[in-house]
N, C-alpha and C positions, 0 to 999 in steps of 0.2 A: 348226253348229247339232247340239245333242244332243237329241234328244225322248225324254221320259221320261213313260209313261203315268200314274204317280202320283211317288212322292218319290224320290230317289236310294237306290237299293238295294231297291227294291219289293220284287220277289219274295223278298229274304231276308228282309224284313219279314212278309211275309205268307203266303207258302207253303213255311215249314217248319215241323216238330214243335219242341215247348219246348227238349229238351234235345240238339237236332243239334246236332254238331259238325263242323267239317271233317275231310276225309280226311288232308289234306296236314300233315305238320308247318308250323309257323309260319315256319321259315326259308325255306320254299319259297312262300309266300303274298306274292309280290312281285308288285308292277306296274311299269309302265316308268317309272322315275325315283325310284321308292317302294321302297326293299328294308324287309324287316322289320328293325325296328330296338327291339323290346320287351324285357323281362326274361326271357321264357320260347321260346327258339326250339326246343327241342322239343316244345311244347305243342300244343294244337289249338283254333281260333278256334270261339268261339260265336258264335251267329247275331246277336247284338249286335254283337261285335266286328267281324263280316264288314262289317255294315252300316256301322261305323266306318270302317273300312277304306275302302271305296268312297267315302263320303263324304270322307274326307281326300284321296282321290285325287282328286275332282272339284274341290276347292279347290287344292290343290299345282300341277294341271295346268292349272288356270284353265280348264276345260271350258265352253265355253258352254252350260249346262245349262237347257234350258227343261222344267218338271216340270209335273205334271198337265195334260200333253197328249198326249192319245191321238190315235195313228196310224188314221184310218179308211179309207185309200185309199192307194195309191201307183201310179200310171198314166204312160204313156210320153207325152213330149209330142215335137214338133220338137225342142226345145232340151235336151231330158234328160227330166225326170220333174216332174210335180205331185204333190205331198204334202198330202193334205185331212187336218186336224186336227182335233179339238175345239176349236182356237182360231183357225181359220181356214187357208188353201192357203198353200203355200210351192211356188216354182220352185225346181228344185235343178238342174245340169247332172249331177251325181252323187249317190248314195245308196248308204249302207253300212246293210244288214240285221244289226243287231247285238240281234236280240230272242231268242236263245236258241233252243236246240233241245227244250226241255220246259217248253212253254207251259200243255199241258193233259195232264191223267192219260190214259193210254192203258190204257184199261179192256177187257179184251176182250169179245166180245159175247156169252160165255157168261153174262155177269152178267144178261143179262134173265130166265134162267131161275132166279135165286134168288128164294127165297119172298117174299113183302113182309113176312114179319113178321120177317126177317131186315135189320139193319139194316147196308148198303153204306158204305164209307168208303174215301178214298184217301190215300195218304201226302203229296198234297197239301194235304188238308184237315184231318188229324189233328194234335191238337197234346198230347195227353198221356193216360195211361190214363183220367183221368176224364171225358173229352170222350167217350168210347163207352159204350153201355148196358152195365149188370152181365152177366157171363156169358162164356162161351167166346168166343175169337175164331180165326177161320180165316185166316191170312196168307197171301196168293197172291203168290209170288216172293222168291226167296232171293239177290239181289243185295244191295248195301249196306244201300239201305233196308230190305229185307225182315228181314233178321238182326238190323239195330238195334231196329226196332219188336217184333220178335219176343221178343227179351230183355228189353226195358223190360215189356213186357206181362205176359211169365211172372213177372218180379221183382216185379209187382205184386199178384201172386196170381191173375191169372189162368190159366185153362187154354186152352192155345195149342196150335195144329196149324199147321204149317208146310209149303205147296204146295211143293215143289222141282223146278225145272227147270234147263236149263243154267245154270252159275255159275262164278265166277273164284275158285278159292280162294288165299288169302293170309294168311301170317303178318303180325302187326304189324310184328314185329322180325326180322332172321336176324342171325346171327353178331354182336349186340351194335348193330346199326344199325336205324333204321326200314326196312321193306321199301323205301320209296319214296326213301330215299336210294340205294340200290342201284339203281331203276330210272333213278334221274337220273345216279349216276356212271357205271353200266356204259353208259349210251348209248341204253338201250332206248327213251327218249323223245325221242330225237333221230332216231327212223327217220321219213323223209320218205313224206308220203303217197304219191307217185309211185313207191315201192319195194314195195307191197304187190301182191301176187298177187291179192289178194280184198279191194280196199278198201271195198267194201260192207258185207262181214261184218267187217273191224275197226272201222267206224264203229258199228257195231250191239253189238259186245262188250257183254256186260253189266259194270255196277262191280265191282270185287273185294270180295268180304267183308272188310272193314274199318271200323273204328270207332277213333274218336280220343277217349282216355280218358287221364287222367294216370297211369294205371299202364300204359299203352302195351300195354293185353292183347289177345289174338288172339281173335276172335269168330269161329269157325268152325261149320259143324256138328256136330261134337264137343260144342263147347262149349255149343252151346244144347241139345244132349241131355242135358249133364248138369245142364242147367238146370230141365230137364223139358218142354222143349218136343218135342212128338211131331211125326216127321217122315215125310211120305207123299210120292208121286210128283207128277209135273206135273198140275195141274188139266187134265182133258182137255175135261170136257162137266159140264153141270149137265141131268140128265133127271129129270122128276118131282120135283123136289126134292130129289134125292141130288146131291152132288158126287161125280162119278166121276174117279179119279186115275190116270195111267199107271204101268204098271209100270215094271221095270228100273232102279230105284233105285242097284243094284248098278253098274251099268254107266255111270249117270250120275255116282257117286261117282268109280269108277275113271277116268274120262275126267277129271273135275277133279282129282285125285289127281295123274296123269301129266303134266299141264299145269303141275302146281306143281313137281313134280321137275325138268322140263327148265327152268323157271324158274330153280329153286336151280343147278343144273349150270352154266347162262348165268354166274350172279353170282360162282361159284366159278372159272369160266374167266376170269373178267373180273379178279378178285383175284389171281389167279396172274398171268395176262399182265402187268398193271399194276405189279406188285410191291408190292401193298396187302395180302398176307396178313398181314404182321405188325400192321398197325393195326387189324384188327378181328378176330372171335373165330375159332373154328373150326368148321369145317363142319357141318352140323347136318341131319339130317331130322326130319319129323314124321310121326306115327302116321298111318296110312290111316284115311279117314271110316269109321266105324261105321254098317253099315248094319242097321237094325232088324229083330228078328228076324222079325215077320209084320208088314210096313207095311199099314195099310189101304189098301182100294183103292177103298172109297167112304164116304162120309158123308151122313148123313140131316141135310139142313139144316133140317128140320119138326120134328126130334125135341126141340128144346130145348137141344140140348148147346151146340150154335153161336147165339151172338146178334149176331155182326158178321162180317161178311167184309171184310176190309182189302186193298184192292187195293195192292201194292206191286208196279207192272208196268211203273214207268216213266212217262215222260211222251213227248209228241210237240209237234211245234213248230206252232203256230196263223200259218197265212198267209193267213187269209180275207181281208185287209185290201190283200194283193199282188196289184194288180191286173194283171200283167204276166206274160206266157206263159214262166214258168222251172221251173215244176214239175214234175216226173216222175211216172209214173204211181201213184205212192204218197205224192204231195204232197210230196215232198223238193224240197230247191233242186237246180238244176243248176249245180253250180260247179266250176271248177278249180282248186283251192288258194284258194277264196275269190272268185275272178272268176266272177262270176255269167253265165251265159248270154245277156246283154243289154247290150249297150254303157254302162257307166259304172254298171253295177249290181254292188256287192260284197256279201259276208257275212263276219262274223267270229264268234267265240263257237260254233262247231258242233265235234262232235267229230272228233279227227284232220282237222281242216281242212288243216293243211299239215304237221304234225308229230303222234306221238303226245301230246305234250306239249299239244296244243291244247285237250286237254279239261279242262283246269284252269289255274286263276287265272294261274299263273305262265308259262303258254304262250301268252298273248296279245300278249306283247310281240313277238317274231320274227314271228308271224302278221300284226299290224298293220304293222310295217314293210313287209313282202312286199306286203300289198296296199294299203299308202298310196303304195307307189313305183311301181305299176302304176296306181291312181287317178291321180296327179301327171302320170304319162306320157300317159294319157288328155286330161287337161284342157289338156295342152301340145302336143296333135298339132294339126294344122290342123283348122278345121270346114267 
């Protein structure tokens, strides 16, 4: 039984902005037994198309979905678990937590210092430029969401300032192929969770600076600067109504550029070792990220220059309904490749659950097979 608090694909329907498209090309947007078979394999799905995909999968797989059924509690019993829902209680020997890793906006505590005259919004609630008050926007966060929102807002005519912290720089295409083709073909996405020296860090890496467009355009910080976005350092604090930004932008940019160079080097090595040099373009390198001449280190939020602070700072999981002692000190599930630290409890849909590809739609297939194999063993064991 699959329990869904709203309709199938609920979060894709209600927690995404209007122009958003998936970062993965369509040929990668496959689900178990349902490969992409549309007319545009190199395009990028809009949110309505993602909803259609998930609805289609639910029908094709004949999944026993109960919609409009919110889970309010899961607690252990002698026989397994009791699941309390908005439509009654269910007893189950096993439970799979597939509620996602980003249910709630992760708004930093410094938001409390933002003057009441300044509107605050998150990427979860933002829909389009018209949904914000007129005036300048401070976008906080320069991962995929932050760079996309900054670009959309500045193109709408808004003055935009982007607070930049650690980020992952990537070109949309490399040597004539989508950069995610390289990630897939070279085996980067096949790296297992138990092979990382620092798994916690791997699971917390920012999403790459990518956007899905018909032009397959690269949207990095250089592109944003050319559009007129002002780049400043990481938002360190808000004091007396002033946003204070950390220094060291040059170092932040240099680190992201260095990691990009290493990634491209690994792609080149793969192409040579696999004999595929002839089927892709020539190796290329990209200009370093340009550092603003005199980046501002503070911004008076009460001056009227900024009417909105838009938090593009990611999300966090909501386990408020999970009444089982399986969370660590930071509120994250304790699990080993999806096997949660409580017999009969499992997880799917978390970053680097079992492989790097776990973060994406096409990564669920291998993860689900491994988790279900363990779950089946649990059910068949003597009670």
